[in-house]
DSSP file (Angstrom, degrees, kcal/mol; ACC not computed):
  #  RESIDUE AA STRUCTURE BP1 BP2  ACC     N-H-->O    O-->H-N    N-H-->O    O-->H-N    TCO  KAPPA ALPHA  PHI   PSI    X-CA   Y-CA   Z-CA
    1    1 A M     >        0   0    0      0, 0.0     4,-2.0     0, 0.0     5,-0.1   0.000 360.0 360.0 360.0 -43.8   -7.3   -3.4  -43.5
    2    2 A K  H  >  +     0   0    0      1,-0.2     4,-2.5     2,-0.2     5,-0.2   0.906 360.0  52.1 -60.8 -41.7   -6.2   -0.4  -41.4
    3    3 A A  H  > S+     0   0    0      1,-0.2     4,-2.7     2,-0.2    -1,-0.2   0.885 107.6  52.5 -62.4 -38.1   -9.4   -0.4  -39.5
    4    4 A K  H  > S+     0   0    0      2,-0.2     4,-2.5     1,-0.2    -1,-0.2   0.892 109.2  49.3 -65.6 -39.5   -9.0   -4.1  -38.7
    5    5 A V  H  X S+     0   0    0     -4,-2.0     4,-2.6     2,-0.2    -2,-0.2   0.927 113.0  47.0 -64.6 -45.0   -5.5   -3.5  -37.3
    6    6 A Y  H  X S+     0   0    0     -4,-2.5     4,-2.9     2,-0.2    -2,-0.2   0.914 112.7  49.3 -63.3 -42.5   -6.8   -0.6  -35.1
    7    7 A L  H  X S+     0   0    0     -4,-2.7     4,-2.8     2,-0.2     5,-0.2   0.918 111.4  49.3 -62.9 -43.6   -9.7   -2.7  -33.9
    8    8 A T  H  X S+     0   0    0     -4,-2.5     4,-2.3     2,-0.2    -2,-0.2   0.930 113.0  47.0 -60.8 -46.0   -7.4   -5.6  -33.1
    9    9 A F  H  X S+     0   0    0     -4,-2.6     4,-2.7     2,-0.2    -2,-0.2   0.924 112.2  50.5 -61.3 -44.7   -5.0   -3.3  -31.2
   10   10 A F  H  X S+     0   0    0     -4,-2.9     4,-2.6     1,-0.2    -2,-0.2   0.929 111.5  47.2 -59.7 -47.2   -7.9   -1.7  -29.4
   11   11 A L  H  X S+     0   0    0     -4,-2.8     4,-2.2     1,-0.2    -1,-0.2   0.879 111.7  51.3 -63.9 -37.5   -9.3   -5.1  -28.3
   12   12 A F  H  X S+     0   0    0     -4,-2.3     4,-2.4    -5,-0.2    -2,-0.2   0.929 110.8  48.1 -62.9 -45.4   -5.9   -6.3  -27.2
   13   13 A A  H  X S+     0   0    0     -4,-2.7     4,-2.4     1,-0.2    -2,-0.2   0.909 111.8  49.2 -62.8 -42.8   -5.5   -3.1  -25.1
   14   14 A V  H  X S+     0   0    0     -4,-2.6     4,-2.7     1,-0.2    -1,-0.2   0.895 110.1  52.3 -63.3 -39.8   -8.9   -3.5  -23.5
   15   15 A S  H  X S+     0   0    0     -4,-2.2     4,-2.6     2,-0.2    -2,-0.2   0.917 109.5  48.3 -62.8 -43.4   -8.1   -7.2  -22.8
   16   16 A L  H  X S+     0   0    0     -4,-2.4     4,-2.3     2,-0.2    -2,-0.2   0.922 112.4  48.7 -62.8 -43.1   -4.9   -6.2  -21.0
   17   17 A F  H  X S+     0   0    0     -4,-2.4     4,-2.7     2,-0.2    -2,-0.2   0.927 112.5  48.3 -62.0 -44.7   -6.7   -3.6  -19.0
   18   18 A S  H  X S+     0   0    0     -4,-2.7     4,-2.3     1,-0.2    -2,-0.2   0.908 110.0  51.9 -62.9 -42.2   -9.4   -6.0  -18.0
   19   19 A L  H  X S+     0   0    0     -4,-2.6     4,-0.9     1,-0.2    -1,-0.2   0.917 112.3  46.0 -60.4 -43.5   -6.8   -8.6  -17.0
   20   20 A H  H >< S+     0   0    0     -4,-2.3     3,-0.7     1,-0.2    -2,-0.2   0.923 110.8  52.8 -64.8 -43.9   -5.1   -6.1  -14.8
   21   21 A A  H >< S+     0   0    0     -4,-2.7     3,-1.2     1,-0.3    -2,-0.2   0.885 106.9  52.4 -60.8 -39.7   -8.3   -4.9  -13.3
   22   22 A Q  H 3< S+     0   0    0     -4,-2.3    -1,-0.3     1,-0.3    -2,-0.2   0.752 112.8  45.2 -68.9 -23.0   -9.3   -8.4  -12.3
   23   23 A K  T << S+     0   0    0     -4,-0.9     2,-1.5    -3,-0.7    -1,-0.3   0.097  72.6 134.0-109.5  22.5   -6.0   -9.0  -10.6
   24   24 A S    <   +     0   0    0     -3,-1.2    -3,-0.1     1,-0.2   123,-0.1  -0.566  19.6 164.8 -75.0  92.0   -5.8   -5.8   -8.7
   25   25 A T        +     0   0    0     -2,-1.5     2,-0.5    35,-0.1    64,-0.2   0.592  58.2  65.1 -89.1  -9.9   -4.8   -7.2   -5.3
   26   26 A I  S    S-     0   0    0     34,-0.1     2,-0.8    -3,-0.1    62,-0.2  -0.958  80.7-134.4-113.9 125.1   -3.7   -3.8   -3.9
   27   27 A Y        +     0   0    0     60,-3.2     7,-1.0    -2,-0.5     8,-0.3  -0.677  43.7 153.6 -76.8 112.0   -6.2   -1.1   -3.3
   28   28 A A    >   -     0   0    0     -2,-0.8     3,-2.0     5,-0.2     5,-0.2  -0.594  27.4-162.5-145.5  76.8   -4.4    1.9   -4.8
   29   29 A P  G >  S+     0   0    0      0, 0.0     3,-1.5     0, 0.0     6,-0.1  -0.396  89.0   7.7 -60.9 137.5   -6.5    4.8   -6.1
   30   30 A A  G 3  S-     0   0    0      1,-0.3     3,-0.1    -2,-0.1     0, 0.0   0.784 133.6 -70.4  57.2  28.3   -4.4    7.0   -8.4
   31   31 A N  G <  S+     0   0    0     -3,-2.0    32,-1.4     1,-0.2     2,-0.6   0.775 106.1 126.9  60.2  30.5   -1.7    4.3   -8.0
   32   32 A K  B X   -a   63   0A   0     -3,-1.5     3,-1.7    30,-0.1    -1,-0.2  -0.934  56.4-139.0-119.5 107.6   -1.2    5.3   -4.3
   33   33 A A  G >  S+     0   0    0     30,-2.8     3,-2.1    -2,-0.6    32,-0.4  -0.381  92.2   8.5 -60.9 141.5   -1.5    2.5   -1.8
   34   34 A I  G >  S-     0   0    0     -7,-1.0     3,-1.8     1,-0.3    -1,-0.3   0.807 129.7 -74.2  51.8  33.1   -3.3    3.6    1.3
   35   35 A R  G <  S-     0   0    0     -3,-1.7    -1,-0.3     1,-0.3    -2,-0.2   0.765  94.9 -50.5  55.2  28.0   -4.1    6.8   -0.6
   36   36 A G  G <  S+     0   0    0     -3,-2.1    15,-2.7     1,-0.3    -1,-0.3   0.554 102.9 138.2  90.4   8.4   -0.5    7.9   -0.1
   37   37 A Y  B <   -C   50   0B   0     -3,-1.8    28,-0.5    -4,-0.4    -1,-0.3  -0.583  61.6-104.0 -87.9 153.8   -0.4    7.4    3.6
   38   38 A D     >  -     0   0    0     11,-3.1     4,-0.7    -2,-0.2    11,-0.4  -0.646  24.3-161.7 -80.2 113.1    2.7    5.8    5.3
   39   39 A P  H  > S+     0   0    0      0, 0.0     4,-0.5     0, 0.0     3,-0.5   0.837  89.7  55.4 -65.5 -31.5    2.0    2.2    6.2
   40   40 A V  H >> S+     0   0    0      1,-0.2     4,-2.2     2,-0.2     3,-1.3   0.859  96.3  65.4 -70.0 -34.5    4.9    2.0    8.7
   41   41 A A  H 3>>S+     0   0    0      1,-0.3     4,-2.4     2,-0.2     5,-1.8   0.794  89.5  65.3 -61.3 -29.4    3.6    5.1   10.6
   42   42 A Y  H 3<5S+     0   0    0     -4,-0.7    -1,-0.3    -3,-0.5    -2,-0.2   0.865 112.6  35.5 -59.1 -33.6    0.5    3.1   11.8
   43   43 A F  H <<5S+     0   0    0     -3,-1.3    -2,-0.2    -4,-0.5    -1,-0.2   0.858 127.1  35.0 -86.9 -39.7    2.9    0.9   13.7
   44   44 A T  H  <5S+     0   0    0     -4,-2.2    -3,-0.2     3,-0.1    -2,-0.2   0.858 133.6  21.5 -89.1 -37.2    5.6    3.4   14.8
   45   45 A K  T  <5S-     0   0    0     -4,-2.4    -3,-0.2    -5,-0.2    -4,-0.1   0.693  89.9-134.1-102.2 -25.0    3.5    6.6   15.4
   46   46 A G  S   <S+     0   0    0     -5,-1.8    -4,-0.2     1,-0.2    -3,-0.1   0.701  75.4  86.6  76.4  19.1    0.0    5.0   15.9
   47   47 A V  S    S-     0   0    0     -6,-0.8    -1,-0.2     2,-0.0     2,-0.2  -0.991  89.5 -94.5-145.4 150.5   -1.6    7.6   13.7
   48   48 A P        -     0   0    0      0, 0.0     2,-0.4     0, 0.0    57,-0.0  -0.497  46.1-170.8 -63.7 131.1   -2.3    7.9    9.9
   49   49 A T        -     0   0    0    -11,-0.4   -11,-3.1    -2,-0.2    -8,-0.2  -0.988  22.5-120.7-132.8 123.4    0.6   10.0    8.5
   50   50 A K  B     -C   37   0B   0     -2,-0.4   -13,-0.2   -13,-0.2     2,-0.1  -0.359  30.8-127.5 -63.3 136.1    0.7   11.3    4.9
   51   51 A G        -     0   0    0    -15,-2.7     2,-0.4    14,-0.1    16,-0.3  -0.343  16.2-121.8 -80.0 166.7    3.7   10.1    2.9
   52   52 A D  E >   -B   66   0A   0     14,-2.8     3,-2.0     3,-0.3    14,-0.7  -0.893  13.4-128.2-112.8 139.0    6.1   12.3    1.0
   53   53 A D  E 3  S+     0   0A   0     -2,-0.4     3,-0.2     1,-0.3    -1,-0.1   0.764 108.0  61.0 -57.0 -26.5    6.7   12.1   -2.7
   54   54 A Q  E 3  S+     0   0A   0      1,-0.2     2,-0.5    12,-0.1    -1,-0.3   0.658 101.9  55.2 -78.1 -12.9   10.5   11.8   -2.1
   55   55 A Y  E <  S+     0   0A   0     -3,-2.0    11,-2.3    11,-0.3    -3,-0.3  -0.773  79.5 122.9-120.3  85.9   10.1    8.6   -0.1
   56   56 A K  E     -B   65   0A   0     -2,-0.5     2,-0.3     9,-0.2     9,-0.2  -0.976  34.0-169.0-142.8 157.3    8.2    6.1   -2.2
   57   57 A V  E     -B   64   0A   0      7,-1.9     7,-3.0    -2,-0.3     2,-0.7  -0.991  23.8-126.3-144.5 147.2    8.7    2.6   -3.6
   58   58 A F  E     +B   63   0A   0     -2,-0.3     2,-0.4     5,-0.2     5,-0.2  -0.864  40.0 161.8 -97.8 114.6    6.8    0.5   -6.1
   59   59 A V  E >   -B   62   0A   0      3,-2.5     3,-1.3    -2,-0.7    -2,-0.1  -1.000  61.6  -6.9-137.4 134.3    5.8   -2.9   -4.7
   60   60 A E  T 3  S-     0   0    0     -2,-0.4   -34,-0.1     1,-0.3   -35,-0.1   0.848 129.9 -49.6  50.2  43.2    3.2   -5.3   -5.9
   61   61 A G  T 3  S+     0   0    0      1,-0.2     2,-0.3   -36,-0.1    -1,-0.3   0.596 120.7  84.9  81.4  11.9    1.9   -3.0   -8.6
   62   62 A A  E <  S- B   0  59A   0     -3,-1.3    -3,-2.5   -35,-0.0     2,-0.4  -0.979  75.2-114.0-143.2 155.2    1.4    0.1   -6.4
   63   63 A N  E     -aB  32  58A   0    -32,-1.4   -30,-2.8    -2,-0.3     2,-0.4  -0.772  28.0-158.7 -87.3 132.6    3.4    3.1   -5.2
   64   64 A W  E     - B   0  57A   0     -7,-3.0    -7,-1.9    -2,-0.4     2,-0.3  -0.948   8.1-153.0-113.1 132.1    3.8    3.1   -1.4
   65   65 A Y  E     - B   0  56A   0    -28,-0.5     2,-0.3    -2,-0.4    -9,-0.2  -0.787   8.3-165.6-111.1 149.8    4.6    6.5    0.3
   66   66 A F  E     - B   0  52A   0    -11,-2.3   -14,-2.8   -14,-0.7   -11,-0.3  -0.948  26.2-138.5-135.8 152.4    6.5    7.2    3.5
   67   67 A S  S    S+     0   0    0     -2,-0.3     2,-0.3   -16,-0.3   -17,-0.1   0.577  88.9  16.6 -85.9 -10.8    6.9   10.1    5.8
   68   68 A S  S  > S-     0   0    0    -13,-0.1     4,-1.9     1,-0.1     5,-0.1  -0.983  73.9-113.3-155.1 162.0   10.6    9.5    6.3
   69   69 A K  H  > S+     0   0    0     -2,-0.3     4,-2.7     1,-0.2     5,-0.2   0.866 116.3  59.2 -65.2 -36.3   13.6    7.6    4.8
   70   70 A E  H  > S+     0   0    0      1,-0.2     4,-2.4     2,-0.2    -1,-0.2   0.925 106.9  45.8 -58.9 -45.2   13.7    5.5    8.0
   71   71 A N  H  > S+     0   0    0      2,-0.2     4,-2.4     1,-0.2    -1,-0.2   0.891 111.4  52.3 -67.2 -38.7   10.1    4.3    7.4
   72   72 A L  H  X S+     0   0    0     -4,-1.9     4,-2.8     1,-0.2    -2,-0.2   0.926 110.9  48.3 -59.3 -45.0   10.9    3.6    3.7
   73   73 A D  H  X S+     0   0    0     -4,-2.7     4,-1.9     2,-0.2    -2,-0.2   0.893 110.3  51.0 -64.9 -40.6   13.9    1.5    4.8
   74   74 A L  H  X S+     0   0    0     -4,-2.4     4,-1.1     2,-0.2    -1,-0.2   0.930 113.8  45.1 -61.3 -45.2   11.8   -0.4    7.3
   75   75 A F  H >< S+     0   0    0     -4,-2.4     3,-0.7     1,-0.2    -2,-0.2   0.932 111.0  52.2 -64.2 -47.2    9.2   -1.2    4.7
   76   76 A T  H 3< S+     0   0    0     -4,-2.8    -1,-0.2     1,-0.3    -2,-0.2   0.852 108.1  52.5 -60.4 -35.3   11.7   -2.1    2.0
   77   77 A A  H 3< S+     0   0    0     -4,-1.9    -1,-0.3     1,-0.2    -2,-0.2   0.790 133.8   5.9 -70.6 -27.9   13.4   -4.6    4.4
   78   78 A N    XX  +     0   0    0     -4,-1.1     3,-1.1    -3,-0.7     4,-0.8  -0.423  65.2 170.2-157.4  71.7   10.1   -6.3    5.2
   79   79 A P  H >> S+     0   0    0      0, 0.0     4,-2.4     0, 0.0     3,-1.0   0.868  78.7  60.8 -56.7 -40.1    7.0   -5.2    3.1
   80   80 A E  H 34 S+     0   0    0      1,-0.3    -5,-0.1     2,-0.2    -2,-0.0   0.811  98.5  58.8 -59.5 -30.2    4.8   -8.0    4.3
   81   81 A K  H <4 S+     0   0    0     -3,-1.1    -1,-0.3     1,-0.2    33,-0.2   0.843 118.1  28.8 -66.5 -33.2    5.1   -6.8    7.9
   82   82 A Y  H << S+     0   0    0     -3,-1.0    -2,-0.2    -4,-0.8    -1,-0.2   0.638  91.9 103.9-107.3 -18.0    3.7   -3.3    7.1
   83   83 A M  S  < S-     0   0    0     -4,-2.4    31,-0.5    -8,-0.1     3,-0.1  -0.408  78.8-107.7 -65.9 140.8    1.4   -3.9    4.1
   84   84 A P    >   -     0   0    0      0, 0.0     3,-0.8     0, 0.0    31,-0.2  -0.349  39.2 -98.6 -66.5 150.7   -2.3   -3.8    5.2
   85   85 A Q  G >  S+     0   0    0     29,-3.3     3,-1.7     1,-0.2    31,-0.3  -0.287 105.4  23.8 -64.1 154.0   -4.1   -7.0    5.2
   86   86 A Y  G >  S-     0   0    0      1,-0.3     3,-1.9     2,-0.2    -1,-0.2   0.799 131.9 -69.6  58.0  32.8   -6.3   -7.9    2.2
   87   87 A G  G <  S-     0   0    0     -3,-0.8   -60,-3.2     1,-0.3    -1,-0.3   0.662  90.9 -60.8  65.8  15.9   -4.3   -5.6   -0.1
   88   88 A G  G <  S+     0   0    0     -3,-1.7    -1,-0.3     1,-0.3    -2,-0.2   0.520 101.6 136.4  86.0   4.8   -5.6   -2.5    1.7
   89   89 A Y  S <  S-     0   0    0     -3,-1.9    27,-0.5   -64,-0.2    -1,-0.3  -0.430  71.8 -70.9 -77.7 162.9   -9.2   -3.3    0.8
   90   90 A C     >  -     0   0    0     10,-2.3     4,-2.6     1,-0.2    27,-0.3  -0.330  37.4-149.6 -59.3 122.6  -11.9   -2.9    3.5
   91   91 A A  H  > S+     0   0    0     25,-3.0     4,-2.0     1,-0.2    -1,-0.2   0.854  98.8  52.4 -63.7 -35.9  -11.6   -5.7    6.1
   92   92 A F  H  > S+     0   0    0     24,-0.2     4,-1.4     2,-0.2    -1,-0.2   0.930 110.8  48.0 -64.3 -45.6  -15.4   -5.6    6.7
   93   93 A G  H  4>S+     0   0    0      1,-0.2     5,-2.4     2,-0.2     4,-0.4   0.926 110.3  50.0 -61.5 -46.7  -16.0   -6.0    3.0
   94   94 A V  H ><5S+     0   0    0     -4,-2.6     3,-1.3     1,-0.3    -1,-0.2   0.893 107.3  54.9 -61.9 -39.1  -13.6   -8.8    2.6
   95   95 A A  H 3<5S+     0   0    0     -4,-2.0    -1,-0.3     1,-0.3    -2,-0.2   0.841 109.6  48.8 -60.6 -31.7  -15.2  -10.6    5.5
   96   96 A G  T 3<5S-     0   0    0     -4,-1.4    -1,-0.3    -3,-0.4    -2,-0.2   0.454 126.6-102.3 -87.2  -1.6  -18.5  -10.2    3.6
   97   97 A G  T < 5S+     0   0    0     -3,-1.3     2,-0.3    -4,-0.4    -3,-0.2   0.682  87.0  86.9  94.2  18.9  -17.0  -11.6    0.4
   98   98 A Y  S   <S-     0   0    0     -5,-2.4     2,-0.3    -8,-0.1    -1,-0.3  -0.957  72.2-108.6-145.7 163.4  -16.4   -8.4   -1.6
   99   99 A K        +     0   0    0     -2,-0.3     2,-0.3    45,-0.1    -8,-0.1  -0.745  36.6 171.9 -92.1 141.0  -13.8   -5.6   -2.2
  100  100 A A        -     0   0    0     -2,-0.3   -10,-2.3   -10,-0.1    -6,-0.1  -0.985  33.9-101.9-144.1 153.2  -14.6   -2.1   -1.0
  101  101 A S        -     0   0    0     -2,-0.3     2,-0.3   -12,-0.2    -8,-0.1  -0.125  37.8-143.0 -67.5 170.0  -12.5    1.0   -0.8
  102  102 A T        -     0   0    0    -12,-0.1    16,-0.3   -13,-0.1    17,-0.1  -0.904   8.8-133.0-136.0 162.8  -10.9    2.2    2.4
  103  103 A S  E >   -D  117   0C   0     14,-2.5     3,-1.6    -2,-0.3    14,-0.5  -0.942  18.9-136.1-111.2 136.9  -10.1    5.4    4.3
  104  104 A P  E 3  S+     0   0C   0      0, 0.0    -1,-0.1     0, 0.0     3,-0.1   0.658 106.2  59.3 -64.4 -12.2   -6.6    5.8    5.8
  105  105 A F  E 3  S+     0   0C   0      1,-0.2     2,-0.7    12,-0.1    14,-0.1   0.464  89.8  71.8 -96.8  -2.6   -8.4    7.1    9.0
  106  106 A A  E <  S+     0   0C   0     -3,-1.6    11,-2.4    11,-0.3     2,-0.3  -0.812  77.4 128.6-112.5  88.8  -10.4    3.9    9.6
  107  107 A W  E     -D  116   0C   0     -2,-0.7     2,-0.3     9,-0.2     9,-0.2  -0.913  36.2-172.5-143.9 160.7   -7.7    1.5   10.8
  108  108 A S  E     -D  115   0C   0      7,-2.0     7,-3.0    -2,-0.3     2,-0.6  -0.975  18.3-144.3-151.5 144.9   -6.6   -1.0   13.4
  109  109 A V  E     +D  114   0C   0     -2,-0.3     2,-0.5     5,-0.2     5,-0.2  -0.973  27.3 180.0-108.1 118.5   -3.4   -2.8   14.2
  110  110 A V  E >   -D  113   0C   0      3,-2.8     3,-1.3    -2,-0.6    -2,-0.1  -0.978  66.9 -19.2-124.7 120.3   -4.3   -6.2   15.5
  111  111 A E  T 3  S-     0   0    0     -2,-0.5    -1,-0.2     1,-0.3     3,-0.1   0.888 130.4 -48.3  49.5  44.7   -1.7   -8.7   16.5
  112  112 A G  T 3  S+     0   0    0      1,-0.2     2,-0.4    -3,-0.1    -1,-0.3   0.630 116.6 111.9  76.9  14.7    0.9   -6.9   14.4
  113  113 A K  E <   -D  110   0C   0     -3,-1.3    -3,-2.8   -70,-0.0     2,-0.5  -0.966  62.1-131.7-125.0 139.3   -1.2   -6.6   11.3
  114  114 A L  E     -D  109   0C   0    -31,-0.5   -29,-3.3    -2,-0.4     2,-0.4  -0.756  22.9-174.1 -91.3 128.3   -2.8   -3.5    9.8
  115  115 A Y  E     -D  108   0C   0     -7,-3.0    -7,-2.0    -2,-0.5     2,-0.3  -0.975   3.8-163.9-121.6 135.9   -6.5   -3.6    8.8
  116  116 A L  E     -D  107   0C   0    -27,-0.5   -25,-3.0    -2,-0.4     2,-0.3  -0.856   4.0-164.1-116.3 153.6   -8.3   -0.8    7.0
  117  117 A N  E     -D  103   0C   0    -11,-2.4   -14,-2.5   -14,-0.5   -11,-0.3  -0.872  35.0-102.7-133.6 168.8  -12.0   -0.2    6.6
  118  118 A Y  S    S-     0   0    0     -2,-0.3     2,-0.3   -16,-0.3   -12,-0.1   0.894  94.5 -27.1 -58.1 -47.7  -14.3    1.9    4.4
  119  119 A N  S  > S-     0   0    0    -17,-0.1     4,-2.2   -14,-0.1    -1,-0.1  -0.914  73.3 -85.3-157.2-178.9  -15.0    4.5    7.0
  120  120 A Q  H  > S+     0   0    0     -2,-0.3     4,-2.0     2,-0.2     5,-0.1   0.813 123.1  55.0 -70.8 -29.4  -15.0    5.0   10.8
  121  121 A K  H  > S+     0   0    0      2,-0.2     4,-1.8     1,-0.2    -1,-0.2   0.942 111.8  43.6 -66.2 -46.6  -18.6    3.8   11.2
  122  122 A V  H  > S+     0   0    0      1,-0.2     4,-2.9     2,-0.2    -2,-0.2   0.876 110.0  58.6 -63.6 -37.2  -17.8    0.5    9.3
  123  123 A Q  H  X S+     0   0    0     -4,-2.2     4,-2.7     1,-0.2    -1,-0.2   0.906 104.9  49.6 -58.0 -42.8  -14.6    0.3   11.4
  124  124 A Q  H  X S+     0   0    0     -4,-2.0     4,-1.7     2,-0.2    -1,-0.2   0.912 111.6  47.9 -64.3 -42.3  -16.7    0.4   14.6
  125  125 A E  H  X S+     0   0    0     -4,-1.8     4,-0.7     2,-0.2    -2,-0.2   0.922 113.7  47.6 -63.0 -43.8  -19.0   -2.4   13.3
  126  126 A W  H >< S+     0   0    0     -4,-2.9     3,-0.9     1,-0.2     7,-0.3   0.913 110.5  52.3 -62.3 -43.6  -15.9   -4.5   12.2
  127  127 A S  H >< S+     0   0    0     -4,-2.7     3,-1.3     1,-0.2    -1,-0.2   0.819  98.7  64.3 -64.2 -32.2  -14.2   -3.9   15.6
  128  128 A A  H 3< S+     0   0    0     -4,-1.7    -1,-0.2     1,-0.3    -2,-0.2   0.793 121.2  22.0 -63.4 -27.2  -17.3   -5.1   17.5
  129  129 A E  T <X S+     0   0    0     -3,-0.9     4,-2.7    -4,-0.7    -1,-0.3  -0.189  84.3 145.1-129.3  39.4  -16.8   -8.6   16.0
  130  130 A R  H <>  +     0   0    0     -3,-1.3     4,-2.7     1,-0.2     5,-0.2   0.860  66.9  50.3 -50.6 -50.5  -13.1   -8.2   15.1
  131  131 A S  H  > S+     0   0    0      1,-0.2     4,-2.0     2,-0.2    -1,-0.2   0.929 116.3  40.3 -59.7 -48.3  -12.0  -11.8   15.8
  132  132 A S  H  > S+     0   0    0      1,-0.2     4,-2.5     2,-0.2    -1,-0.2   0.856 114.0  54.9 -70.7 -33.2  -14.8  -13.4   13.7
  133  133 A M  H  X S+     0   0    0     -4,-2.7     4,-2.8    -7,-0.3    -2,-0.2   0.904 108.4  48.4 -64.5 -40.9  -14.4  -10.7   11.0
  134  134 A I  H  X S+     0   0    0     -4,-2.7     4,-2.9    -5,-0.2     5,-0.2   0.916 111.4  49.9 -65.8 -42.5  -10.7  -11.5   10.7
  135  135 A K  H  X S+     0   0    0     -4,-2.0     4,-1.9    -5,-0.2    -2,-0.2   0.926 114.1  44.9 -61.1 -44.4  -11.4  -15.2   10.4
  136  136 A K  H  X S+     0   0    0     -4,-2.5     4,-2.7     2,-0.2    -2,-0.2   0.918 114.1  49.6 -65.6 -43.1  -14.0  -14.6    7.7
  137  137 A G  H  X S+     0   0    0     -4,-2.8     4,-2.6     2,-0.2    -2,-0.2   0.919 110.4  49.4 -61.4 -45.1  -11.7  -12.2    5.9
  138  138 A D  H  < S+     0   0    0     -4,-2.9    -1,-0.2     1,-0.2    -2,-0.2   0.887 114.3  46.2 -61.5 -39.0   -8.7  -14.6    6.0
  139  139 A K  H  < S+     0   0    0     -4,-1.9     4,-0.3    -5,-0.2    -2,-0.2   0.902 118.8  40.9 -69.7 -41.0  -11.0  -17.4    4.6
  140  140 A N  H >X S+     0   0    0     -4,-2.7     4,-2.7     1,-0.2     3,-1.2   0.780  93.8  81.9 -79.9 -28.7  -12.5  -15.1    1.9
  141  141 A W  H 3X S+     0   0    0     -4,-2.6     4,-2.9     1,-0.3     5,-0.2   0.839  83.3  59.1 -54.1 -43.6   -9.4  -13.2    0.7
  142  142 A P  H 34 S+     0   0    0      0, 0.0     4,-0.3     0, 0.0    -1,-0.3   0.867 118.2  33.1 -55.6 -34.7   -8.0  -15.9   -1.6
  143  143 A T  H X4 S+     0   0    0     -3,-1.2     3,-0.9    -4,-0.3     4,-0.4   0.891 118.8  51.3 -84.6 -44.5  -11.2  -15.8   -3.6
  144  144 A V  H >< S+     0   0    0     -4,-2.7     3,-1.6     1,-0.2    -3,-0.2   0.876 100.6  63.1 -62.3 -38.8  -12.0  -12.1   -3.2
  145  145 A K  T 3< S+     0   0    0     -4,-2.9    -1,-0.2     1,-0.3    -2,-0.1   0.759 102.3  49.7 -63.8 -23.9   -8.6  -10.9   -4.3
  146  146 A I  T <  S+     0   0    0     -3,-0.9     2,-0.3    -4,-0.3    -1,-0.3   0.535 100.5  79.2 -91.3  -5.8   -9.0  -12.3   -7.8
  147  147 A N    <         0   0    0     -3,-1.6   -49,-0.0    -4,-0.4  -123,-0.0  -0.721 360.0 360.0 -99.4 151.8  -12.4  -10.7   -8.3
  148  148 A E              0   0    0     -2,-0.3    -1,-0.1  -125,-0.0  -125,-0.1   0.420 360.0 360.0-106.0 360.0  -13.0   -7.1   -9.2
């Protein structure tokens, strides 16, 4: 009987983990969105800037880090403005119909939106066809975001 209870609990826990994994719409390794880089800094400083542990907020299932209280306040007032498109997954990948990890150093702000890519080489390929890649990504994201 005890073994059956443990097995039931184990299967329940695995099911919950699987359910969460399938719905991971924010790319956040170690639960750090943008690997701990400040999303607001891409807009205000124009460079990737590491966030500080004292300035963080939990939004949409991930911790977001900031380099200053001002940036934290800007984000908190309007997270959608500063969150990367496609949950921070690779914009090139999403355009191709799949999720891929990203580097905080492979980025672009296009028409007021932050896009991240797997690496700088992929970033260059994405940038060469940016307009069509964004259209494909926007079309694919509703389906891609629910897949793992």
